[in-house]
MDAnalysis code that builds the backbone (N, CA, C; Angstrom):
import MDAnalysis as mda
import numpy as np

u = mda.Universe.empty(243, n_residues=81, atom_resindex=np.repeat(np.arange(81), 3), trajectory=True)
u.add_TopologyAttr("name", ["N", "CA", "C"] * 81)
u.add_TopologyAttr("resid", np.arange(1, 82))
u.add_TopologyAttr("resname", ["MET", "LYS", "LEU", "ASP", "LEU", "ALA", "ASP", "VAL", "ASP", "ILE", "ARG", "VAL", "ILE", "ASP", "GLN", "ARG", "ILE", "GLY", "MET", "GLY", "VAL", "GLY", "VAL", "GLY", "GLY", "PHE", "ASP", "THR", "VAL", "ILE", "ARG", "VAL", "LEU", "HIS", "VAL", "PRO", "THR", "GLY", "ILE", "ILE", "ILE", "GLU", "MET", "PRO", "ARG", "LEU", "THR", "ARG", "SER", "GLN", "TRP", "HIS", "ASP", "ARG", "GLN", "THR", "ALA", "LEU", "ASP", "ALA", "LEU", "GLU", "MET", "ALA", "LEU", "ALA", "ASP", "VAL", "PRO", "ASP", "HIS", "ALA", "GLY", "ARG", "ALA", "ALA", "LEU", "ARG", "GLU", "ARG", "GLU"])
u.atoms.positions = np.array([
    [-59.380, 37.806, 147.134],
    [-60.075, 36.537, 147.057],
    [-61.197, 36.539, 148.094],
    [-62.395, 36.214, 147.667],
    [-63.558, 36.181, 148.553],
    [-63.524, 34.909, 149.386],
    [-63.747, 35.048, 150.670],
    [-63.712, 33.913, 151.583],
    [-65.060, 33.193, 151.556],
    [-65.037, 31.910, 151.199],
    [-66.232, 31.070, 151.191],
    [-66.119, 30.120, 152.381],
    [-67.068, 30.181, 153.303],
    [-66.992, 29.358, 154.509],
    [-67.045, 27.867, 154.216],
    [-67.503, 27.476, 153.027],
    [-67.493, 26.061, 152.651],
    [-66.063, 25.563, 152.439],
    [-65.126, 26.477, 152.155],
    [-63.723, 26.125, 151.938],
    [-62.897, 26.195, 153.215],
    [-63.552, 26.460, 154.346],
    [-62.830, 26.694, 155.596],
    [-63.157, 25.603, 156.602],
    [-62.107, 25.082, 157.248],
    [-62.268, 24.112, 158.333],
    [-61.863, 24.815, 159.627],
    [-62.800, 24.952, 160.564],
    [-62.552, 25.656, 161.818],
    [-62.553, 24.646, 162.949],
    [-61.491, 24.671, 163.754],
    [-61.395, 23.772, 164.900],
    [-61.065, 24.570, 166.152],
    [-61.655, 24.166, 167.241],
    [-61.342, 24.744, 168.546],
    [-60.561, 23.680, 169.297],
    [-59.351, 24.025, 169.713],
    [-58.458, 23.054, 170.326],
    [-58.129, 23.511, 171.744],
    [-58.321, 22.607, 172.691],
    [-57.899, 22.861, 174.064],
    [-56.544, 22.199, 174.245],
    [-55.517, 23.004, 174.484],
    [-54.167, 22.494, 174.642],
    [-53.794, 22.506, 176.119],
    [-53.228, 21.419, 176.576],
    [-52.779, 21.347, 177.960],
    [-51.450, 22.086, 178.062],
    [-51.362, 22.964, 179.031],
    [-50.120, 23.713, 179.236],
    [-49.623, 23.459, 180.645],
    [-48.317, 23.332, 180.778],
    [-47.708, 23.156, 182.092],
    [-47.329, 24.510, 182.664],
    [-47.617, 24.688, 183.922],
    [-47.306, 25.969, 184.550],
    [-46.462, 25.774, 185.797],
    [-45.688, 24.702, 185.851],
    [-44.844, 24.455, 187.010],
    [-45.113, 23.087, 187.600],
    [-44.488, 22.820, 188.699],
    [-44.591, 21.519, 189.350],
    [-45.994, 21.336, 189.928],
    [-46.689, 20.317, 189.449],
    [-48.004, 20.003, 189.965],
    [-49.104, 20.964, 189.550],
    [-48.788, 21.922, 188.704],
    [-49.779, 22.901, 188.269],
    [-49.915, 22.803, 186.761],
    [-51.130, 22.707, 186.282],
    [-51.359, 22.641, 184.844],
    [-52.639, 23.363, 184.505],
    [-52.852, 23.538, 183.231],
    [-54.066, 24.220, 182.809],
    [-54.318, 23.950, 181.348],
    [-55.330, 24.595, 180.828],
    [-55.669, 24.444, 179.425],
    [-55.674, 25.812, 178.761],
    [-55.277, 25.834, 177.516],
    [-55.306, 27.047, 176.719],
    [-56.100, 26.725, 175.457],
    [-57.037, 27.582, 175.106],
    [-57.871, 27.350, 173.932],
    [-57.281, 28.066, 172.724],
    [-57.240, 27.351, 171.592],
    [-56.716, 27.888, 170.338],
    [-57.765, 27.659, 169.256],
    [-57.983, 28.677, 168.411],
    [-58.852, 28.542, 167.245],
    [-57.937, 28.306, 166.042],
    [-58.139, 27.186, 165.343],
    [-57.331, 26.889, 164.153],
    [-58.246, 26.913, 162.940],
    [-57.903, 27.763, 161.958],
    [-58.699, 27.921, 160.744],
    [-57.838, 27.485, 159.560],
    [-58.332, 26.523, 158.792],
    [-57.632, 26.020, 157.606],
    [-58.434, 26.389, 156.374],
    [-57.791, 27.067, 155.417],
    [-58.410, 27.338, 154.121],
    [-57.980, 26.203, 153.204],
    [-58.895, 25.301, 152.913],
    [-58.578, 24.056, 152.216],
    [-57.983, 24.277, 150.825],
    [-58.529, 25.158, 149.961],
    [-57.959, 25.298, 148.615],
    [-56.496, 25.758, 148.590],
    [-56.096, 26.608, 149.509],
    [-54.724, 27.122, 149.494],
    [-53.832, 26.476, 150.536],
    [-54.419, 25.840, 151.543],
    [-53.624, 25.225, 152.603],
    [-53.147, 26.211, 153.653],
    [-53.670, 27.420, 153.646],
    [-53.265, 28.432, 154.628],
    [-53.915, 28.099, 155.972],
    [-53.081, 28.104, 157.035],
    [-53.570, 27.825, 158.383],
    [-53.345, 29.057, 159.248],
    [-54.385, 29.467, 159.946],
    [-54.310, 30.566, 160.906],
    [-54.622, 29.984, 162.275],
    [-53.754, 30.243, 163.247],
    [-53.982, 29.799, 164.608],
    [-54.049, 31.012, 165.510],
    [-55.150, 31.141, 166.230],
    [-55.370, 32.280, 167.123],
    [-55.499, 31.781, 168.551],
    [-54.716, 32.319, 169.467],
    [-54.931, 31.970, 170.873],
    [-56.186, 32.658, 171.385],
    [-56.604, 32.275, 172.536],
    [-57.782, 32.899, 173.139],
    [-57.465, 34.357, 173.444],
    [-58.200, 35.253, 172.811],
    [-57.979, 36.683, 172.984],
    [-59.025, 37.308, 173.893],
    [-60.242, 36.800, 173.819],
    [-61.346, 37.343, 174.617],
    [-62.045, 36.186, 175.331],
    [-63.044, 36.499, 176.092],
    [-63.827, 35.458, 176.761],
    [-64.856, 34.852, 175.812],
    [-65.032, 35.471, 174.652],
    [-66.032, 35.006, 173.696],
    [-65.367, 34.215, 172.572],
    [-65.728, 32.945, 172.469],
    [-65.187, 32.111, 171.403],
    [-65.637, 32.610, 170.035],
    [-66.847, 33.160, 169.952],
    [-67.349, 33.684, 168.692],
    [-66.480, 34.839, 168.205],
    [-66.102, 35.764, 169.090],
    [-65.250, 36.885, 168.689],
    [-63.859, 36.405, 168.272],
    [-63.329, 35.422, 168.987],
    [-62.029, 34.867, 168.610],
    [-62.097, 34.209, 167.230],
    [-63.200, 33.539, 166.953],
    [-63.398, 32.907, 165.635],
    [-63.450, 33.969, 164.542],
    [-64.179, 35.049, 164.799],
    [-64.266, 36.133, 163.818],
    [-62.895, 36.771, 163.579],
    [-62.107, 36.927, 164.634],
    [-60.764, 37.486, 164.497],
    [-59.893, 36.578, 163.634],
    [-60.010, 35.260, 163.841],
    [-59.246, 34.301, 163.034],
    [-59.688, 34.349, 161.572],
    [-60.995, 34.476, 161.319],
    [-61.479, 34.573, 159.943],
    [-61.024, 35.876, 159.282],
    [-60.981, 36.966, 160.042],
    [-60.461, 38.231, 159.505],
    [-58.988, 38.098, 159.132],
    [-58.215, 37.408, 159.987],
    [-56.800, 37.194, 159.695],
    [-56.631, 36.337, 158.441],
    [-57.511, 35.344, 158.261],
    [-57.464, 34.509, 157.058],
    [-57.781, 35.336, 155.814],
    [-58.766, 36.222, 155.906],
    [-59.079, 37.091, 154.764],
    [-57.886, 37.966, 154.392],
    [-57.173, 38.482, 155.394],
    [-55.982, 39.297, 155.118],
    [-54.890, 38.449, 154.471],
    [-54.739, 37.212, 154.933],
    [-53.729, 36.328, 154.339],
    [-54.091, 35.990, 152.900],
    [-55.381, 35.794, 152.618],
    [-55.806, 35.477, 151.255],
    [-55.636, 36.671, 150.320],
    [-55.680, 37.873, 150.871],
    [-55.477, 39.065, 150.044],
    [-54.049, 39.110, 149.502],
    [-53.107, 38.447, 150.189],
    [-51.714, 38.429, 149.752],
    [-51.399, 37.288, 148.795],
    [-52.363, 36.372, 148.572],
    [-52.135, 35.261, 147.654],
    [-52.144, 35.808, 146.232],
    [-51.169, 35.405, 145.408],
    [-51.124, 35.894, 144.025],
    [-52.385, 35.535, 143.230],
    [-52.427, 36.000, 142.005],
    [-53.593, 35.788, 141.138],
    [-53.865, 34.299, 140.889],
    [-54.770, 33.986, 139.949],
    [-55.207, 32.615, 139.694],
    [-54.054, 31.650, 139.429],
    [-53.051, 32.065, 138.698],
    [-51.929, 31.172, 138.389],
    [-51.214, 30.769, 139.673],
    [-51.033, 31.726, 140.568],
    [-50.385, 31.427, 141.844],
    [-51.235, 30.532, 142.715],
    [-52.542, 30.736, 142.705],
    [-53.441, 29.895, 143.493],
    [-53.462, 28.464, 142.955],
    [-53.409, 28.330, 141.625],
    [-53.392, 26.995, 141.030],
    [-52.127, 26.250, 141.448],
    [-51.006, 26.952, 141.495],
    [-49.758, 26.331, 141.928],
    [-49.847, 25.894, 143.385],
    [-50.497, 26.693, 144.211],
    [-50.668, 26.323, 145.611],
    [-51.508, 25.049, 145.727],
    [-52.544, 24.930, 144.908],
    [-53.404, 23.734, 144.957],
    [-52.644, 22.495, 144.493],
    [-51.761, 22.646, 143.495],
    [-51.016, 21.501, 142.969],
    [-50.025, 20.966, 143.992],
    [-49.561, 21.835, 144.890],
    [-48.579, 21.420, 145.896],
    [-49.162, 20.424, 146.887],
    [-50.464, 20.462, 147.087],
    [-51.093, 19.607, 148.106],
    [-51.029, 18.170, 147.752],
])
């Protein structure tokens, strides 16, 4: 299945993480949602570059879409929403 960026919702989320008493921090997560199938990929920060992390998440989404069954299976996934 060819990935169309119009079908993808990309969000960058800063999550607060606790690291002990009085110590806290933030962790960045890239969340990619493929709207037609409902597949969600969440990637933690892997590099210092948000662009590279986004590309890694999109590559993971393409691999996940390769495992989606043919048109009949995709139609069933859309009906579930």
